[in-house]
Each structure stands twice: as C-alpha cells, then as structure tokens.
C-alpha positions as CSV (number, residue, x, y, z in Angstrom):
1,M,-144.7,-96.4,-3.9
2,P,-145.6,-96.5,-0.3
3,F,-148.1,-94.1,1.5
4,Y,-145.7,-93.1,5.2
5,T,-148.4,-90.8,6.5
6,S,-151.6,-91.6,8.5
7,E,-153.7,-89.3,10.1
8,Q,-156.9,-90.1,11.7
9,F,-159.3,-87.0,10.8
10,G,-162.6,-88.2,11.7
11,E,-165.2,-90.5,9.7
12,S,-167.2,-90.0,6.3
13,L,-170.6,-90.1,6.4
14,N,-171.5,-93.0,3.9
15,I,-173.1,-91.8,0.9
16,L,-174.5,-94.9,-0.6
17,E,-178.1,-95.6,-0.7
18,S,-177.1,-99.6,-1.8
19,E,-174.0,-101.6,-2.5
20,V,-176.3,-103.6,-5.6
21,G,-174.7,-102.5,-8.9
22,L,-172.0,-100.4,-7.3
23,V,-169.3,-99.7,-9.8
24,T,-166.6,-97.8,-8.7
25,K,-163.5,-96.7,-10.3
26,T,-159.9,-95.8,-9.4
27,K,-159.3,-91.9,-10.1
28,Q,-156.4,-89.4,-9.3
29,A,-157.6,-86.9,-7.8
30,T,-155.5,-83.6,-6.8
31,A,-154.9,-81.1,-4.2
32,D,-156.7,-78.3,-5.7
33,M,-159.9,-80.4,-5.4
34,A,-159.7,-80.2,-1.5
35,D,-161.5,-78.0,1.0
36,D,-159.8,-75.4,2.8
37,D,-158.9,-78.0,5.1
38,G,-157.1,-79.9,2.8
39,I,-160.0,-82.8,2.7
40,V,-161.6,-84.3,-0.5
41,K,-164.9,-84.9,0.9
42,A,-167.2,-87.8,0.4
43,G,-169.9,-87.1,-2.1
44,T,-167.4,-84.6,-4.1
45,L,-168.1,-84.1,-7.6
46,F,-165.3,-85.8,-9.7
47,G,-164.7,-84.3,-13.4
48,G,-166.6,-81.7,-15.0
49,G,-163.5,-79.2,-14.7
50,D,-162.2,-77.0,-17.1
51,V,-159.2,-78.4,-19.4
52,Y,-156.6,-76.4,-21.4
53,T,-155.6,-77.9,-24.3
54,P,-152.7,-76.0,-26.4
55,V,-153.3,-75.1,-29.5
56,A,-151.1,-77.0,-31.8
57,E,-151.0,-74.7,-35.1
58,P,-152.5,-71.3,-34.2
59,G,-151.7,-70.3,-38.2
60,S,-153.2,-66.8,-38.7
61,E,-155.9,-67.1,-37.0
62,N,-156.9,-64.4,-34.2
63,P,-156.8,-65.7,-30.7
64,S,-158.9,-63.0,-29.4
65,A,-161.7,-63.7,-31.5
66,K,-161.4,-67.3,-31.0
67,G,-161.8,-67.1,-27.1
68,W,-158.1,-68.8,-26.8
69,Y,-156.2,-68.2,-23.1
70,E,-152.8,-67.7,-22.6
71,L,-151.1,-69.0,-18.9
72,A,-149.7,-66.4,-17.3
73,D,-148.4,-66.7,-13.5
74,G,-150.0,-70.3,-13.2
75,E,-153.5,-68.5,-14.2
76,Y,-155.0,-68.9,-17.6
77,T,-156.4,-66.1,-19.2
78,L,-158.2,-64.7,-21.9
79,S,-155.6,-63.5,-25.0
80,E,-155.7,-60.2,-26.2
81,D,-153.4,-60.7,-29.2
82,S,-155.3,-60.0,-32.5
83,S,-152.8,-62.1,-34.1
84,P,-150.8,-65.1,-33.0
85,Q,-147.1,-63.9,-31.2
86,P,-144.0,-65.8,-32.3
87,D,-143.6,-66.7,-28.5
88,A,-146.9,-67.3,-27.1
89,T,-148.4,-70.3,-26.5
90,Y,-152.1,-70.6,-27.1
91,Y,-154.9,-72.8,-25.1
92,A,-158.2,-73.7,-25.9
93,K,-160.7,-74.2,-23.1
94,S,-163.2,-77.3,-22.9
95,T,-164.8,-78.7,-19.8
96,A,-163.6,-82.4,-19.1
97,P,-166.7,-84.9,-18.5
98,V,-168.4,-85.5,-15.5
99,E,-167.1,-89.0,-13.8
100,G,-168.9,-89.5,-10.8
101,V,-168.8,-88.8,-7.0
102,V,-165.7,-89.5,-4.4
103,L,-166.5,-92.3,-2.0
104,E,-165.2,-91.2,1.0
105,D,-163.1,-88.7,2.6
106,Y,-159.3,-88.2,1.6
107,D,-156.6,-86.0,3.2
108,M,-154.7,-84.4,0.7
109,T,-152.5,-82.1,2.5
110,A,-149.6,-84.1,2.4
111,D,-149.9,-84.7,-1.3
112,A,-150.6,-82.9,-4.6
113,A,-152.1,-85.8,-5.9
114,Y,-153.9,-89.4,-4.7
115,P,-155.2,-92.2,-6.0
116,V,-159.4,-91.7,-4.7
117,A,-162.6,-94.3,-5.3
118,V,-165.3,-92.5,-7.5
119,V,-168.6,-94.3,-7.7
120,V,-169.9,-94.0,-11.5
121,A,-172.9,-96.7,-11.3
122,G,-175.1,-97.6,-8.3
123,R,-177.3,-96.3,-5.9
124,V,-176.1,-92.6,-3.7
125,R,-177.7,-90.7,-1.4
126,A,-178.8,-87.2,-2.6
127,D,-178.8,-85.5,0.6
128,R,-174.8,-87.1,1.1
129,V,-173.3,-85.3,-2.4
130,S,-172.5,-81.7,-3.0
131,S,-174.8,-79.4,-4.7
132,E,-172.4,-79.5,-7.7
133,A,-172.7,-83.1,-7.7
134,L,-176.8,-83.0,-7.1
135,A,-176.9,-80.3,-10.4
136,Q,-175.5,-83.5,-12.4
137,K,-178.4,-85.6,-11.5
138,E,-179.8,-86.2,-15.2
139,T,-176.7,-86.8,-16.4
140,F,-175.5,-89.1,-13.7
141,A,-179.1,-91.5,-14.4
142,K,-177.7,-91.2,-18.0
143,Q,-174.7,-93.8,-17.2
144,G,-176.3,-95.7,-14.2
145,L,-175.9,-93.3,-11.4
146,H,-178.6,-92.8,-9.4
147,L,-179.5,-89.8,-6.6
148,V,-182.0,-90.8,-4.5
C-alpha cells in the first residue's frame, strides 16, 4: 500500500544510547496514540493500554459483580446489569503487555493506523522517553531494553 502524503514537521530527538544490541519490531500504531498535534513522539510507550475482550458465554453470572463493561457511544462503561440481558454484549477488561518504546516521530494526522518501529531491546536514553515509559524501567530491563 503506497503512502501518498509526505510532510517535514521537524526532527526527532535521538532516543538511542547505543546501537549495540538494538532490536526493533514493526508494530501498528493507531491515531489514538498520538498527541494533540497528531504526532506519535519518539520515546512513547508502546503497549500497556486497556484491552476489552467480548465475553463469549455470560451464562447466568452477574455482569456488575464480575466487573464487565458495555460499549455505548464508542466508550466502555461498567455494566450496571445484575443479570445478563439477551441483547447486550459484555466485555472483560485486561491490560495489554508493555512491548517497548517508539523509535522516531510519526505523523498520524492523515492515517488511522500506521506501521511504526518499536525498540524492544537495547539501550535507550531515559531522559528522552515519556514518563509512562520511564515508569516501566524494571519491566523493560527484564526483556533486555535498558533505559540509561
């Protein structure tokens, strides 16, 4: 699939401390990961967001007590149902695993989704990553991504 738009909007700060042992993977970023200007910045945490999975067979369980969610107007809200409703779809909430940090800036203003390079192992400068990524320092160290 060709990309037809090209725009120079500035230079990314280099987040790499060293290229030795660097491992990147191509992942799909979405527009909701972008900041107010529509840019996914270098050093942004990739992964770790909320994931909502449909409950296949709710049976006779209490959706409210189970902490299940319902989708209404594009937003997930906690269900207030005490018993499963026949026309309702319930969702269980979980957290996606933390995968790494985005390598460079990506402009998402014209795309809902776009392939990005994510650093999953190597050495990255801690002063150039987001605070969310910095909070995952111990998790990253276990997978071989060191924030120095």
